[in-house]
C-alpha positions, 0 to 999 in steps of 0.5 A: 591520541586518536579521535574515537567516533561513535554514531548512534542511529535513532529512528523517528517517525515524521507524520506531517507532509511527507512529500516535503522531505526529499526521497520516499525510496525504501519507505513503507506504504500500508494498504488496507483493502476495505471492500468492493461495491457494485461488482459485475456478477460473473456467476449464473447460479450461486453468489460469486467469491471475489478476491483482490490482487494488488501489484506495486513494482514487483511486489504482489499481494492477494486478499483472501477469497470472500466466499459468497461475497457477491457484488459487495464483498468486504475484506479488511486486509492490510498489506505493506509495500516498500516504496520506489522513487518515481513509481506512483500507482498501484494496480488492482485486479478483482477476480471471482474464485472458481474451484472447477474452472479458471477464475473469472476476471471481474475488474481492474484499476489503477490507484494513484498515490499522490494524495497519500504521499502528500497528506499521509493517508488516503481513504478514497474509493477508486473506480474499476474499469467497467461499465457498471460503476464498480469501485474498490475502497482502500485505506492507504497510509504512509509515514516517512521514517527518518534517521536522527543521527547522534554523534558521540566523541569519546576523546577530544584531540586538544593538546597544549 
């Protein structure tokens, strides 16, 4: 008689101190683009129409255009990135959408992931690289998903 072995993988979510567990590769990071404040105004006549581009490794996401958003647009858009071990920042670029000419660059910045990876969330405002004190408000959340392995033995090779 042989030994029958069945493995059942049961997912569960770990909410406490994700960085205390080794390895984040393949885990999911949720990023909500909340708003921007004090943006440089690139329009002369009308209000600008900003949007935000996020980049993490080869993954790119773009918010909708906030029509007439001006200097303080709100977005409230959520995106999901798959984490890569050792990559600890997201690049952001804010643009003004134009229909006739090329889009105008407003500002850019780097979002550090240390806090969200150690505490499970980060709701900071991040500076954009400009001279106006522009910021972008993001909400980052991370839940380390582990696999709980349960092994079933259907026959035991006990013989007397």
